[in-house]
N, C-alpha and C positions, 0 to 999 in steps of 0.2 A: 681656616680655623687657627686659633692661637694656642700654642703650648705654654700655658702660664701656670705659675704656682697656685696652689689651692687657696680658697678664701680663708682669711685669718679667723681663728676660732674665737678670739676675744670679741665680746659684744659690748658696745658702748651704750649704756642706758641713758636716754634723755631724761633730764631732771623735770620735776613737775613745774607747771606753769607759774605757780605762786612764788617760786624761788628765782624767777628770771630777773635779769638786769636788762637795761635797754639794748637795742640791737648792737651786735658787734660792729666794730669799725668797718665801714664799707666805702666804696668809691663815691666821690661827690655826686655823680649823676644819679646813682641809686639812692643815696641818702636824701637827696632833694625829692625824688619821686615818693619815697616812703613817708617823708614828712607831710607832703601834700595829702596823702591818704590816711594820715593819723596812725601809721604803724609805729608804735613806740615800744610795745611789749612783745617780744618774739615768742613763738610757740616752742615747745621742747625740741621738735624736729628741726626747726630753723636754727636754734642755738647750737645743736649738735652738728649739723651739716656745716655751719659757718665757723666752727672752732678752728683756731690756727693750725692745729695738727692735721686737719682734714684738707687743707689747701693742696690742690693738685693730685689728690688720691682718688682711686676708684672707690665707689661707695655702694654698699648693699644695704638699703634702708627699708625697714618694715615699720610702716606708720599707717594709722587708720585714716579713712577718708575724712576730709574736713580739718585736717591737722596743719594746713598751711604748706603742703608739699610743693605747690607750684612756685611760691615765692622762694622757698628754700633752694630748689635746684636752679631757679632763675638767677639768684644771687651767686650760687656756687659756680655755675659755668661763666658768670660775668667776669670773675677774676681771670678765668682761663682765656676768655676771648679778648678782653681789654688789656690785661697785663697791668702796666703802670699808666697807660693812657686813659683819657676821660671820654674820648669819642672814637668811633670806628670809621675807618676809611672804606671807600667803595670796594665791594668784594665781587669777583666774578663767580665764585663757587661758594656754597654755604660753609660756615665754620662750625655750626652746631646743628644737631638733628634731635628732635623730640618726637618720640613715637607714643601714641595713645591708642587705646582699644576701640573707641567709638568716635563718631563724627562730632557729637556734642562736646565730649571731653576735649578733643583736639581744638575745636573752635574756642572753647573756654580758656584753654592754655594760651592760645594766640592772643586773646583779649588781655589776659593777665600780664603776659610778657610785653605787650605793646605799651601799656602805661608804665611798666617797670623800666623799660629801655627807651622811654620817650626822649630822654636827654642825651642819648648816646649815638643818635643818628643810625640806629639799627633798622634794617629792613627785615621784616618777619613775614613769611609766606606760609599759608595753610594749604595742605594738599589732602583732601578728604573725598570720599565717595559721595556721589550725588551732586557735586559741583562741576562746573565746566572745565574739563581737563585742558582745553586749548588755552583758556585764560591762565590757568596754573602754569602751563608750559611757557607762556609768554613772560610771566613774572619770574620764573626760574632762569630763563635765558637773559633777562635784564640784569640779574645779579641780586643776591640777598645774603644776609648773615645767618639767619636762623630759619630752619624749615620745621614746621609742625605738621604732622599728618598721621594717617592710619596706615597699618602695615600693607594692606592690599594696594592702595593708591600709590604709596611710596615705591613699592616694588615695580609697579607698572611704569612710573616715570624713570626709574633706574634702568629697566630693560629697554626703554625707548631712547635712552641717552639724554633726556632732558634734565635728569638729576645726576650731578657729578659730585662724588664724595672724596676726591683725592686730597682736598685741603681741610678735611674735617678734623676738628680739635676735640670735640666733646659729643657724646651720645647720651641721651636720657631715655629710659624706658619707664613710662608712667603707668602704674597699675599693671605690672607685668603678669600677675596671677590671672587677671581677667583676660589678658590677651591669649594666654595659654588655654584657658577654658573655652575661648571662642575659636580655637583651632588655628592660631596664627604662628605657631612655633616654626613652621617651615619658612614663612615669610620673614620672621625675625632673624633666623639663622642666615638667610640669604642676604638681608640688609647688613647685618653685622659683619659678615664675611667680606663684604665689599668695602668696608671702612679701613683706614690706615691702622697699622698696629700701634702707633704711638698715641692714638686718641685716648681720651679720658671717658670712662663709662660709669654712669650713675643709674642704678637700678632701684626703683621704688615699687613696693608691693605691700598690700595690706596683710598678707600672710606669706610665709616662706615655706611652701611645700618642697618636696624633693626635686621637682622639675625646675623650680626657680633656682635652687642652690646649684643644680647641675648646669643650668644656663650661665650662672655667674662664674662658675669655675672654668667654663669653656671660653668665655669672651671677656673676662675681667682679669686684671693683673694685680695680685696682692691686695684684694679689696678690703676696705675697712667696713665692718658691719655695725650698723646703728639700729637700735630698737627702742621704741618708746615704751615706757613702763606700762605693764598691763593694768588696765582699769583707770589710768590717770586721765587719758584723753578720749578713749574709745566711746564711752557712754556716760561720761561724767555730766554732760549738759543735756542729756536726753532722759525724759521721764517715760517709762514704758508702762502701758496699760493693756490688759487682755480683757476683751469684752465677750461674754457668752451670748450667743445668738442662734436662733433657729435657722435652718438652711434657707427657708423661703423669705426670711426677713433681712438678708444681707444688704440689699439695696436700701431698704428703709433705715437700717442702722447707719449706713454711710451718710444718708441725708441728715439724720439726727445728730451725728457727730460733727458734721460740717456746720450745722446750725448752732450747736451747743458751744463749740469753741470759737466760732466766728473768726477764723484765722484769715488774715489778709492774703495769705498764700498757702495752699494746701496741695499735697501730692497723694494720689490714690493709686495703689499698685494692684494690677491684675496679672494672672499668669499667662493668659492667651490674648491674641488680637481680637477674637470674637467677644471675649468678656470686656475688653476695653471699649469696643464699639457699642455694646449694649449698655454698659454703665454710663458712658458718655452721653448717649441719647437720653437715658433716664434722667440724668442731672440737668440736661438742657430743658427737658420737659418740665422739671420741677422749678425752673427759674434760676438756676445757677449759671454764672458766667464761667463756663468750663471749656477746656481745650483737651485734645488727646494727643498722645505720642505713642507710636508703635512702629514696628519694622516696615509696614506697608506704606507709611507716609513718606513723601518726597522730602528732600532736603529743604526746599522752599517752604513747605508746610510746617516742617519742624521749626525752622527759624521764625516763622510768623507766630507759632504757638508760644515759643519761649519769649519772644519779644512782648507778646500780649501779657504774659505773666509778669515780666519785669516792669512794664508800664502801668500795671494795675488794671488793665482792661479785662483781664481774666483772673479769677481767684482760685480756681480748681484745675488741676491737671491730672488726667487719668492716663496711666502709662504702663508699659511692660518693663521688665527688668533691664533688658538690653537697651531700650530706647532712653531710659532715664539714667543710664550709667554716666557718672561724671557731671550731672547737672548741678549747677550752683546758682540758686535763686535767692536773692536778698529778701529777708523777711519771711522765709519759709519756716514756719514753726509747727507744722502739723503733717504727719505722715500716717496714712491709713493703709493697712494691709488687708484689702478686701478679700484676696485669696492668700491663704497661708503659704509662705515660701517653702521650698523643698529642703533647704539646708540652712545652717546657722550663718554661713558667710553671706547668703542672700539677705537675711534679716539685717545683718550688719551694714551691708552696702545700701540697702533701702533706707534704713533709719539714719544713715550718715548724711542724707540730704538735708537734714535739719540739725540743730545744735552745733552750728559751725561758727568758728571764730569767736567763741565765748558767748554766743547767743543760746538761749534756752529753747528746747524743742520737746515735742510730744510725739511718741510713736505708739499707735494703737493697732493691736492685732485682733481681728474678728475671728472667733473660734467657735465652730459648731460643735455639738456634743461628741460626734464621732472623731473629731480631730483634737480633742482635749489633751490626750496623752502626747501626741506629736508636738503640740505647742509647748508643753511642759519640758520636753526633751530639748527643743530649740533654745528655750530660755536658760535651761541648765547648762548647755554647751557654751553659751555666751556669758555665763556667770551673772545673770541678770535676775533681779527680783521684780516681777511685774505685779501690779495691783489688779486683781480680778474683780469685775463688776458687770452689771447689766448695762445695756445701752441707755443713753439719756431718754427719759420719758418726755412725751409731748408737753405735759403740764409744766415740768421743770424748765423746758426751753422757753415757754411763754413767759414764765416769771422772770427768767433771766433777760429776756427781751425788754420787759418793762423796766427792770433795773438799769439796763444799759441806756435806754432812752432817757430816763430821768437824769442819769449821771451826765449824759451828753448835753442835755439842755441846761443843767446847772453850771457846766463848765463853758458854755457858749458865751462868746463875747456879746456885749451890748450892741444892738444894731445901729446903723448910721441914721442921720436925721431923716433921710428919705424913707428908711424902713419904719421909723416911728410914725411918720405921716400915714403910711399905709395901714399900720397897726391900729391907729385911732379910727381910721375910716371903717375898718372891719368891726371894731367894738361898737360903733354907732349902729351898724346894721344887725349884728348878731351878738348874743351874750358871750362872755368870755369862755364859759364852760362848753358851749357848742363849738366854738372855734378850736379849743383845745382837743375836743373829741374828734373833730374832723381831721386835725393834724395827726392824732394817734392812729386813726383809721388809715390814712394815706401812708403812714410809716409802716404799719403792719402789712399792708397790701403789697409793698415792694419786697417783702421777705418771703422766701419759700416756706410753705406750710410744713410743720413737723409731722412725722408719721406716728401712728399708734402701733407700738410693738409689744407683742406678747412676752411676758417675763419668762426667762429660762431659769428654772431652779437649779441650784448647785447640788445635784444628787451625789450619791456615793460614787467613788471612782469606778471606772469600768473594769478594773482588775484589782485583785487583792491577793496577797500571798496565801497559798493554800496551806491549811493545817493538815499535814500528812498523818498526824496522830489521830485525827477524827475520821479517817477512812473506815475504820472498823466500827465506829459508833453509828454511822448512818447507813441506811440500806444501799445496796449496790446500785439500784436503779436511779438514785438521786445524785450520784457522783458527777454526772455530766448532764446538767439541765439545759433547756433551750435558752439561747441568748435573748430572744424576745418572745413574750407570750403571744400565742396565736390570737388573731383578731376574731371576735365572736359578735353575734348580734345580727340584726337585719342589714342587708347590703344592697347597693344599687350598682348596676352595670354601666360602664362607659366604654366608648370605642376610641381607639387611636389609630390614625391612618398610616401606621408603620408596621410592617410584618417581617417575615423571614427574608424576603427578597431584599430588604434594606438592613439586614443584620440586626434585627431586633433582639435584644437580650435584656433580661431583668437587671443586669449589673448597671446599665445606664438608663433603662426605662424607669426604674423606681425613683432615682433622683430627679429625672425630668418631670415625672408626674407630680412629685412633691413640689417642685419649683413652679410648675404651671398652675397648679390648683391650690397652693398654699396649705398643704396637708403634711402630715408626717408619715413615716413608714408604718406606724401602727394603725393608720386609717385605711391601709390598702389590704385587700383580701386576695382572692385568687387572681391569677394572671393567665390568660389563654392566648398564645401566640399562633396566628395563622400565617398564610403566605403573604397576604396583602394588608393585614390589619391585626390589631391586638385588642383584646377585650379584658377589662380588669374591673374589680369590685372596689367600691368605696363605702365606708360605713354610712348608714342612713343619717346619722347625726351630722356628718360633715358633707353629705352629698349636695345639699342646696348651695352652700357657700362655694364648694368645689366647682359646681356647674357654672356659677356666675363668673368666677375668676378664670377658670380654664378656658371657657369659650371666648373670653375677651383677650386672652394671652396669645400672642402670635410669635412663634420662634421658627423662622425659616418656613418649611412646608408642613410642619407638624400641626395637626388639628385634633382636638378632643371634642367628641360629641356624645350625647346620651345614646344608649343602646340597650337592647334586650339581652337576656341571658343566652349564651351559645347553646344550640341544640345538639344533643349527643346523637350519635349514630354515624352512618356512612355519609360522607360529604364528598364533593368533588375536590380537585386539587387545591382550589383557592379557599374552600370552606364556606363559600357563600355564592349567591347568584350574581348576575350582572348589576343588579340594583344595590348590592352591598349587604343584603339581608341573608340570614342563615337559611339554607335550604331545608325543607322538612326531611326527617329521617326516613329512609327506605332501605329495603334489603337489597343486597347485591345479587343480581340475577345469576343463576347457575347455567353455565354453558357446557354442553357435552363435547368432548374432544373427538373429532372425526377419526375413524379407524382407517388404516391403510392396509387392506388385505392383499393388494397386488404385489407380488414379489418384485424386488428390485434386482435387475440384471446388471452384471458388471460389463463395462464396455470392453471391446476388443482392442487391446493395446499392442498387439503384435507379438512376435516371437520373444521369448524370454520373460514374458509376464507370468507372475506366479499363478499357477493353476493351468497354464497353457502348455501344449505340446511344443517341443523344440522343432518347429518347422518353419519354413519360410512363410512370410506373410501372404504371399500369393497363393499358397496352397489352402488357406483357410476360406471357408465358405460361410455365408451369412446363415446363422442359426445352427451351425455345426456344434457338436458336443465337444466340450473341452475336457480332456482326460489329464489326470495328474501324471506326470512323467515318472518312470521308474529310475531310481537312483541306486547305483551299485557302490558298495563300499570299496574304496581303493585298496590296492595291495601295498603292504608295508614290508620292507626287507632291510636287513642290516648288511650293507656292503663292507664286510670286514670290520676294521677298527674305526673309531670315530663316532660322531653323533648320528642318530637315526635320521633318515631322509624321507620326505613325503613323495612317494612315487619316484618318478624320474627327475624331479625338480632338484636343482642345486641349492635351493634355499633351505637352511637347517630349520628343523622344527624346534620351537622353544621347549627347553627342559622343564619338567614338572617339579614342583617343590622348591 
């Protein structure tokens, strides 16, 4: 560890993008690569990092995702690696190390640095989990200039001796806050402690909590702090929308949103792997070209999924937060939060996948009524004003499809001579209206059908400030009313094959019943939980639709079937017979407890046993009477001065009081 001065308190705020000038002077190899990629207007972070006063300094940069950080630190360490030269000579050990939190982000950084350093003869090696470590070890032993990897895999190579850091000149920590959240602090400290003290350290993070500042003070030397101005880049190119939706219509809302926006590339976020699998299967069934990303996928599967999105073979990606961290997809202009995130930082990282490099993007949050307050708090923490609305209706999507089709046909180029010959042949056989109608039918058949979604009204907020002055005006019994009115009316019983043995609990049973049967909590009546099953009531008005949908819905081993009302009375442990039906009520038989009149005799345990005479065991006879021995009170005497003694014993008796 290094004993270094603390981080400078002065913060350099990056200027807005509209006031930027062309890229600061860079080395010819980098200028050539940037020109070929049409990089003419730098982002605020790039301008601040490449300022003349920052050359050779340690940097602590707070910048939002999608702000051009990779190009910024790639050019910043370029001057450290090249100096005044234009190309790099062959290196035995790496001169720069870039650490990223996830495999996708590390591979993306490698791709960006590859084209940026293409004219410098730099060798860039990626070391990430899920790849062949033997191939990585072979590339490291051959020699390279820059190593990009994840903390765990880099530490493994360092401990095995295949990664040597004695010649390191620069270290970059990309998205350091995410690495600490994922529990990589110990690995980071191990890697940084193995680097030379003279190296340059650049730390990039979306936020700067206390842990990041502590890490910077520990491993940076007199670091310059750079921060982008709040609100200038974080969400300027992203349009936020909050969609009110019922719990059982979340999947339908995702389908309609994808159809309404018709984005060439969209990203749908879920909180769990099971939710990713289920939603991915649903979208494939609806006819979407969808791929999935989650922690259970291998690196090869992840690479294929991302490549399909880049090639346009897939248009939708369903992913978890960790799997999608650091993904940069060109043309991604729609992000859907199918599951509401747990904190504002997650919303920021998810939405940051779109609206990058000056492109516009849309971020949609699906909000069920019970999570309305949480969504408002998340948006408030991010200082974002979202537009609240209902999901797109099926009729609106069909009208939009017709408009897009007409616009596409009007902008289409005139066919070639061969096309005109075929068109005239078709007109001879069929009228023009029938040919056009057949074309429209074929076009609509290729599109996934929109879903009919029930409208969720924007009722009063779930909480209101209490008027304490009105307490005396209202009766005492009405101060605390029920949160939901009790369900009344005729009911129908159903059976679920989950009971106490599988930890059945209303906390998760009610949401599952609502999801499987497409009902709300108000449609559910009584719930009776037995050892191997659960019986519950559904209002008669919703029972028919519930039975149709619930019996067709399959979620693991859970099944819902129609059942009769549970019978009251004494039941066996399971509450039903072997066939699964309730046993008829019967009274518990009364059993008389047997009386034991025969006296119990104590066994002979020999001399010294309580109640026995002090005789030798050989003198006792079977069946002899046992008499209680006579005990005589011992004599006490006081032999002169001193404490009293017990008989002839030398041991003093403890004094009382």
